[in-house]
C-alpha positions in Angstrom: 75.2 135.5 166.3 77.9 135.9 163.6 79.0 132.8 161.8 82.8 132.8 161.3 84.9 130.2 159.6 88.7 129.6 159.9 91.3 127.2 158.3 93.7 124.9 160.0 96.3 124.7 157.3 99.0 122.1 158.0 102.6 121.7 156.6 105.3 119.3 157.8 104.0 119.2 161.4 103.3 122.9 161.6 100.1 125.0 161.1 99.6 128.5 159.8 98.7 131.5 162.1 98.1 135.1 161.1 98.6 138.3 163.1 95.8 140.8 163.0 96.6 144.3 161.8 97.1 147.2 164.3 94.1 149.1 163.1 91.5 146.4 163.7 89.7 145.1 166.8 91.9 142.6 168.8 94.9 144.4 167.2 98.1 142.4 166.8 96.6 139.2 168.3 97.2 136.0 166.5 94.4 133.9 164.8 93.7 131.4 162.1 93.0 132.7 158.7 89.2 133.1 158.0 86.3 135.5 158.4 82.6 136.0 158.3 80.2 133.8 156.3 78.4 136.1 153.8 74.7 135.7 152.9 74.2 132.9 150.4 77.6 131.2 151.1 78.2 127.8 152.5 80.9 127.7 155.2 83.4 126.0 152.9 82.7 128.6 150.2 83.3 131.3 152.7 86.5 129.7 153.8 87.9 129.4 150.3 87.0 133.0 149.6 88.6 134.3 152.8 91.8 132.3 152.1 91.9 133.8 148.6 91.4 137.3 149.9 93.6 137.2 152.9 96.4 134.8 151.8 96.2 134.8 148.0 95.9 131.0 147.9 93.4 128.4 146.7 92.6 125.7 149.3 90.8 122.4 149.6 88.5 122.6 152.7 88.3 119.3 154.6 86.4 118.2 157.7 85.3 120.3 160.6 88.0 120.2 163.3 86.4 122.2 166.1 83.5 124.6 166.7 83.2 127.1 169.5 81.0 130.0 170.5 82.5 133.1 172.1 81.2 136.5 173.3 83.3 139.5 172.6 82.3 143.0 173.8 81.4 144.0 170.3 79.9 140.7 168.9 79.1 137.1 169.6 80.5 134.6 167.1 80.3 130.9 166.3 83.7 129.9 165.1 84.1 126.8 162.9 87.6 125.6 162.2 88.1 123.4 159.2 91.1 121.3 158.2 92.4 122.7 154.9 95.2 122.2 152.4 96.7 124.7 150.1 96.2 123.7 146.5 97.7 126.7 144.7 99.8 129.6 145.6 102.1 130.6 148.6 100.5 132.3 151.6 101.0 136.1 151.7 99.9 138.6 154.4 97.5 140.5 152.2 95.3 141.6 155.1 97.4 140.6 158.2 100.5 142.1 159.8 102.4 138.8 159.7 102.2 135.1 159.0 103.9 132.2 160.9 104.1 128.5 160.7 104.3 127.1 164.2 104.2 123.7 166.0 101.8 122.9 168.7 104.7 123.2 171.2 105.1 126.8 170.2 101.5 127.9 170.9 102.5 129.4 174.2 104.9 131.9 172.5 102.0 133.8 170.8 99.1 135.8 172.1 95.9 134.6 170.4 92.4 136.0 170.1 90.3 134.7 173.1 87.9 132.8 170.8 90.8 130.6 169.8 91.7 129.4 173.3 89.6 126.2 173.3 90.8 125.4 169.8 94.4 125.8 170.9 93.9 123.3 173.7 92.5 120.8 171.3 95.4 121.4 169.0 97.9 120.7 171.7 96.3 117.4 172.3 95.2 116.4 168.9 97.1 118.3 166.2 97.9 115.0 164.6 96.6 111.7 166.1 99.6 109.6 167.0 98.6 107.0 164.4 99.1 109.6 161.7 102.6 110.2 162.8 103.3 106.5 162.8 101.9 106.1 159.3 104.0 109.0 158.0 107.1 107.4 159.4 106.3 104.3 157.5 105.7 106.2 154.4 109.0 108.1 154.5 110.8 104.8 155.1 109.5 103.7 151.7 110.8 106.8 149.9 112.4 106.1 146.5 114.1 109.4 145.2 114.4 108.0 141.6 110.8 107.0 141.5 109.8 110.5 142.8 111.7 112.0 139.9 109.9 109.7 137.5 106.5 110.5 139.0 106.6 114.3 139.2 106.2 115.0 135.5 103.2 112.6 135.4 101.2 114.5 138.1 101.6 118.2 137.2 98.5 119.1 139.2 100.3 118.1 142.5 102.7 120.5 144.2 106.1 118.8 144.2 106.6 119.4 147.9 103.7 117.0 148.6 105.3 114.1 146.7 107.4 111.6 148.7 108.1 109.1 146.0 106.6 105.7 146.8 105.8 102.8 144.4 102.3 101.5 144.4 103.2 97.9 145.4 104.8 99.3 148.5 101.7 101.4 149.3 99.5 98.4 148.9 101.7 96.3 151.1 101.6 99.1 153.8 97.8 99.2 153.6 97.8 95.5 154.6 100.1 96.1 157.5 98.2 98.8 159.3 96.2 98.1 162.4 92.4 98.8 162.5 93.1 101.7 164.8 95.6 103.2 162.4 93.2 102.8 159.5 90.4 104.4 161.3 92.5 107.4 162.4 94.0 107.9 159.0 90.6 107.7 157.1 89.1 110.2 159.5 91.9 112.8 159.2 91.2 114.9 156.1 92.6 116.5 154.0 95.9 114.8 153.9 99.1 116.7 153.0 101.1 114.2 151.0 100.2 112.8 147.6 101.0 109.3 148.8 98.6 109.8 151.8 95.9 110.5 149.3 96.7 107.3 147.4 96.9 105.3 150.6 93.5 106.7 151.5 92.1 105.5 148.1 93.5 102.0 148.7 92.1 101.7 152.2 88.7 103.1 151.3 88.5 100.7 148.4 88.7 97.8 150.9 85.7 99.0 152.9 83.1 96.2 152.9 80.1 98.2 153.9 78.7 100.0 150.8 77.1 102.8 152.7 80.3 103.6 154.6 82.3 103.4 151.4 79.9 105.9 149.8 80.1 108.2 152.7 83.9 108.0 152.6 83.9 108.8 148.9 81.7 111.8 149.4 84.1 113.2 151.9 87.3 112.4 150.0 86.6 112.9 146.2 86.2 116.7 146.4 89.7 116.9 148.0 91.5 114.9 145.2 93.9 116.8 143.0 95.4 114.0 140.8 94.2 111.6 138.2 96.5 109.0 139.9 94.5 109.1 143.1 91.2 109.1 141.3 92.1 106.1 139.2 93.4 104.1 142.3 89.9 103.5 143.6 88.5 100.0 143.2 85.6 99.8 145.7 84.5 96.2 145.0 82.0 95.9 147.8 80.3 99.2 146.8 80.2 98.1 143.1 78.4 94.9 144.2 75.5 97.1 145.4 75.0 97.8 141.7 71.9 100.1 141.9 73.4 102.2 144.7 76.8 102.5 143.0 75.3 103.4 139.6 73.2 106.1 141.3 76.3 107.5 142.9 78.2 107.5 139.5 75.4 109.3 137.9 75.5 111.9 140.6 79.3 112.3 140.3 79.1 112.7 136.5 77.2 115.9 137.3 79.4 117.1 140.1 81.4 120.2 139.7 84.8 118.7 140.4 87.2 117.3 137.9 88.0 114.1 139.8 84.4 113.3 140.9 83.6 113.1 137.1 86.8 111.2 136.3 86.1 108.7 139.2 82.6 108.0 137.8 83.8 107.5 134.2 86.7 105.3 135.1 84.5 103.3 137.5 82.0 102.7 134.6 84.9 101.6 132.4 86.4 99.2 135.0 83.2 97.6 136.2 80.4 97.9 133.5 81.9 97.1 130.1 81.7 93.3 130.4 78.8 91.1 131.7 77.2 94.0 133.5 77.2 96.3 130.4 74.0 98.2 129.6 73.6 100.6 126.6 72.6 103.3 129.1 76.2 103.5 130.4 78.0 104.8 127.3 75.2 107.3 126.9 75.9 108.6 130.4 79.6 109.1 129.5 78.8 110.6 126.0 76.7 113.2 127.7 79.6 114.5 129.8 80.8 118.0 128.6 83.9 119.5 130.1 86.8 121.7 129.3 89.0 119.8 131.7 91.8 117.6 130.2 91.6 114.9 132.7 87.8 114.5 132.3 88.0 114.3 128.6 90.9 111.9 128.7 88.8 109.6 131.0 85.9 109.7 128.5 88.2 108.9 125.6 89.7 106.0 127.6 86.2 104.7 128.3 85.2 104.7 124.7 88.5 103.2 123.5 87.9 100.3 126.0 84.3 100.1 124.9 85.4 99.7 121.2 87.5 96.7 122.3 84.7 95.1 124.4 81.4 96.4 123.1 82.2 97.5 119.5 78.8 97.2 118.0 77.0 98.9 120.9 79.2 102.0 120.9 80.3 102.5 117.2 77.3 104.7 116.6 78.6 107.3 119.0 81.6 107.8 116.6 79.4 107.8 113.5 76.6 110.1 114.6 78.7 112.9 116.2 77.5 112.3 119.8 81.0 112.7 121.1 83.0 115.9 121.2 85.8 116.1 118.6 88.4 115.9 121.3 87.0 112.8 123.0 86.3 111.1 119.7 89.8 111.6 118.3 91.5 110.7 121.5 89.4 107.5 121.8 90.1 106.5 118.2 93.8 107.1 118.7 93.9 104.9 121.8 91.8 102.2 120.0 94.1 102.1 117.1 97.0 101.4 119.5 95.1 98.5 121.0 96.0 94.9 120.1 92.5 93.8 121.0 90.8 95.5 118.0 91.1 93.8 114.6 92.9 95.7 111.8 89.8 96.0 109.6 88.0 97.8 112.4 91.0 100.1 112.9 90.9 101.0 109.3 87.3 102.0 109.5 87.9 104.0 112.8 90.6 106.0 111.0 88.0 107.3 108.6 85.9 108.6 111.5 88.5 111.0 112.8 87.8 114.7 112.4 
């Protein structure tokens, strides 16, 4: 059996379909972008590669939407369709005859590959759970165009089309208003399209009282984040109370490949473990982080600037002995010097440690 992956890419109530070229099997039929899983690849790795090759875009691969087996005359396939979101680029028909964005109501206007029929039925019924549509209506009712203009320069990693423009107090108030059914449907529907949906997800997940469920939710969501703002929104108090479990998770995230897994771990250690729960091991974990990514290094600098204010004696050695990268050390000193919580005599000494 041949393993095949495909992407359900959504935009403003539509999803992307591709028309097969005339010279290939199932010529000129419509399908979802995707292809075979190569040896040594995970399904999500294969999906990202196929979207890059066929559309010229980078995607975030989310949850499995549907899986089906189908027998063609020339091969038998297991087709796995994943929710996905475009992170970079505009779709181009690099290997297809044509691309279209269609609504579920337009499915009957196109002739699809037979393997897609079961998926299409599911899409007609469940393209977006009704609760998601209700939540999006509420989000757009909170739109503030001036705040959107203010926000866009602060989140350059987010595509502007994904930003509605909603102030955080309004998002937090909305999170309190949602029903349990709305919350459950929203948290299970990944990846989200709008930036504010990501932030609302972080707010709702932070309220989860079961540490294991919170951890599972973070594992699903963190790889899909594309903004420091969303990463820094998390405040999972119930998970933090399970200290051993939370710290083990943070250690794992510090070694994860993604920018925002690392940033989440650093900011979490800063928020929760620089006061009465402080341990000298924690700054050592942050000092060991090595990254070329701006938002990771800024998080590490912020951590050590806060540590200078709260645990000065315990962390000063990191600045004196060269344990920190030059970038992190200098950024941390700059932030510390701006702080009103650090005495002037300490600031004068910190200035001498800049490189």
